[in-house]
N, C-alpha and C positions, 0 to 999 in steps of 0.2 A: 433479559435477552440482549443480544448485541444490536447496536444501532442499525447495522446493515439489514438484519432481519426485521426490525421494527419498521424501517423506512419502506420495505417492500409492501407491507400492509399496515400502515399507520392506524392504530386503534387506541386512542387515548381520550376519546370524548367523554367516557364515564370515570376516568381516573381522577381522583381528588388529590392524590399525593404522588409525585413523580421525582425520581432521583436520576440525574444525568451525571455520570462519572467517567473519568478517563482524560487523556491528554490530547486527543484529536479534536482541535477546535472546529474543523470543517464538519465533522460528524455531529458535534454538539449543535452547531448552528442549523444543520439540516434537520436534526431531530426536534429541535425547539420550534422551528418553522412548521414542522408537521403537527406537533402538539398544538400550537397556536391555531392552526387551520381546523384541527379536529374539535378543539374546545370552543373557539370563538367564531369559526366560520369566516364570514366576511365582515365581522363586527370589530375586528382588532383595531384599537386606537389608543390614545393615551389614557383613556378612562377604563378600558377593559383589560389592557395589558400593562402591568406595573413591574418595573425592574428595580430591585433594591440591591445594595451592596452587601457583602458579607458582614459588614460592621453594623448592620441594623440589629436592634434588639427584638426579642420575641413580641413585646407589646406592639411594636410598629407592624411587624409581619401579620400578627393576629388581627389587628384593626383593618389592614388592607384586605385580608381574606374575608372578613365579616362585612365589608362594604361592597355593595353592587350598585353600579351607576344606574340612574333612572333611564338612561339611554340604551343600555345593553342588558342582556339576560344572564350572561356569564362573566367571570372575572378570572384572569390568569396572573398569578403573582410569582415572579421569578426572583430568587435570591442568588446572585452571582458570586463566584468565589466563596462558596458557603462552607468551606471546611471548618473554619473557626466557629461559625454560627452553629453548625451541627454539634460541635463539641460542647459549646456553652449552653445550648438549648435542647440537649438530647431528651431530658425528662419531659419538657413541654411537647416536644415533637411525638414522643411515644404516646402521650395522652391524646394529642390532636388527631393522630392518624386513625384512632379508633372511632372518633366522632368528628369528622371534618366538616367544614362549611359546605352546605348543600350546593351552592351555586358558584363555588370557586375551586380552582385547581392550584396547588402549590407545587412549584418546580424548584428543586435544589440543584444547583450547578456546582459540583465538587470535583476535586482531582482524584481522590482515592475513597474507596467505599469498603469498609470491613464487613464482610457477610456474616460474621459470627456474633454480631451484636444483637441486642434485643430489638432495636429499631429496625435493623435489616431483616430480621425474621418476621416482624410485623409487616414490613413493606412487601415481602414475598406474598403475604396473604391478602393484604388490603390495598396495596398500591402498585406501582410500576417502576421497575428498575431497568435503566437503559445503559448498557456498557458502551462508552464512546472511546475505547482503548484502541491502540494501534492495530492495524491489520497486517498480516504477513502471508506469504505463500499463496496457496490456492484461493484463500478468502480474499486476498487483495486483488488478484487478477480477476476474480469473479465480480468484485465490486467495480472494477474499471469497466468490464464488459457491460454490466448492468447500467452504470452511469452513462456510458456512451449512448445506449439505447434510450434511456429515460430523458436525458438532457438534450440530445442532438439527433435522436432517431438514426443513429449510425451503428453499423455492425462493426464491432472491434474483435478481431480474432484473439484467442488466448495467447498465441505466439506474440502478436502485436502488443497485447497488454503486458506480458512477461518482459518484453523488450523495453517498454516504457519504464518499468520498475528498475530494470538494470541501468538505465540511462539517467533517470530522474530521481531515484530513491523512493522511499516508502511514504513520504509526507503526502497526505491526501489533499491538502490545499494546493501544493505544487502540481500534483498529478491532475487536479481539476483544471488548473490553468493550462496545462499541456493538452488536455482533451479539448479545451476550447480552441486552442491554436490548431490542433489537428482537424477539428470539424470545419473551421474556416478554410483550411488549406485544401481539403478534398472537395469543398464546394457541394455540387449536386451529387457526387458519387456516394452510393449508400454505404460503402465499406471503407474502413481505415485499415490499411495493410501494414505489415512490418516495414516495407520500403518507405511508406509515408512517415512512420516513426523514426526510421533512420535519418530521414531528410530534415525533420522538424524538431526533434527532441535532442537536447544535449549540446548543441552548438559545435564549435570546431573540435572540442575534445572528443565528442562522440565520433565525428568524422575521422579524426586521427586514429581513434581506437579501431574503427573498422578497416582503415587502411593498413594498420599494424597486423590485424588478424588475417586480412586477405594476403598480406605479404608472407606471413607464416605458412598459410595454406599453399601458396604458390611457389614455395621454396626460395624466397628472397629474404634471407635473414638480415641482411644489411639494412634494407628499408624498414624491416620490423623493429630493429634495435634503434634506428634513427627516430622512429615514431615514439618508441618507449622513452627515449631520452627527452623528447619534447613534453610528453605527458608528465613525467616525474619532475622535470624542471618547473612545470606550471603548477605543481603542488598536488597532483593526483596521487592518492595513496595506493600502495601495492595491493591491499586487500580489495579495494574497489576495482582496480584494473583486473584483478583475478576473477572477480564476478563476471565481467564482460567476457573474458577468455573462456571461463567455464560454461557460460550460456551457449557459446558456439561449439566448443570441443566435447561437451558432454553428449551432444547430439550425435557427433561422429563416433564417440564410444558406444553409444546405444545402437547405432546402425551397424557397427562392427560386430556386435554381439548377435544382433538379429541375422546378419549374413552368415555367421558361424552356424546358426541353427538351420540354414538352408534357404533363407530368403535372398532373392537376387539383390545385389548391392544397390542399384538405383531405387528399387522399391523399399529396401531397408532404410535408406536415407530419407525417403518421403515419409515413411511411417514414424521415423524418429523426429520429424518436425523440421527438417532442413528446408529453408526457403526454396521454393521451386526454381528460381533463377540460379541458385547456388549448387544445385544437385550435381551437375556435370563437373564443376570444379572440385567439389567435395569428394566425388568418386575418384577423380584423378589424384587428389592428395592421398587418400587412403591407399591407393595402388602404389603411389610413390614411396611412402614411408613403410609399406609392407605390413602384413598382419601382425607379426610378433610385437612391433612397436605400437600399432593401433590398439591391440588388445590391452596395452598398459596405460592408455591415455587416462582412464578414470582414476587409476591408482596414482598416477603422477599428479593429477590435479588435487587429489586429496592430500597428498604429501606436501604440495605447495601451500595449501591452506593451513596445514599443521605447522609448517616451517615459518610462515608469515605471522603466526600467532605465538611465536617464541620457541618453536622447536629447532631452530637453526641459529648459529651464531653469525652467519653471513648477513651482509646488509640486505635490505629489501630490494635495492637496485640490482645487486648481483644475483639474488634469488630469481627475480623476474627475468633477467637476461638469460640465465641458464634454462629457465622454463620455456621461454620462446625458442631458444636454439633447439632444445630437445623436441618440442612439438614440431619444429620445422624439419626435423630429421637429421640434425647436425650431431655428430658424436662429440661429446665433451667429457672432460675429466672434472669431477666434483670433489 
């Protein structure tokens, strides 16, 4: 199972053999803490929780598993960076998993886990496998929403969570830090809104990006291009900037399609997820650029994505400039 699923309902008290695999250190740390709580309860100390490096041999690990302190009833043995350990001790592990120590739990912390091996198949039946790999898309935003509630008793809307990912990236450690900042920023307020995220996540680059997008929406291409220049000079990559642009303009494309089906434009913008305070300006923008161009927004964004991935011989800078001008309603020759 994935670590997110495991952390919702940690159940490792009876597991004698656990594998944590994947590259997300924050998920591994949370999963290991939950395992420790389930196995040791409040007894975790230097005698009940043992950490070994992946350079340890099987004899050392086996001895630790067989030893239970007179002060505790259970023992948790963690082998860190255990990829080489698993490779060199696979035979012993295959035997051990069938008859593990009764009062000990072995946790292997590894980067990659091959599910077609004999050990992996035995683990499916006799142990616990926890995937601590990277989250993306809806799973990542759901994790942010759940974490805000669990860690800070704050309600984080999915729009706010998606915006956090656009501004801070997909690294869970960094996103946890940003959640902490946001929780402190909102104080006693129960909700973390997209506006809070815009204020606190991403620094001046995020603020400059929003100024750029507001200028495009409001028909001020000069300001938009000036902001783009600052961002590119500061080292922001075209594909990352496109992510922020798409976050805003995909909603306008969606609203355009909904309105074509007969939904009133303000309602269509709300349904598409446009922030409440921006609905009036977004409606004004779509009426200004007119429906034929608005109906092509999604296709233009997809083309920009393809071009930035090698589909165009133009520089990233020129591609981004042309995209902003097109979105602003300016006629250009490409």
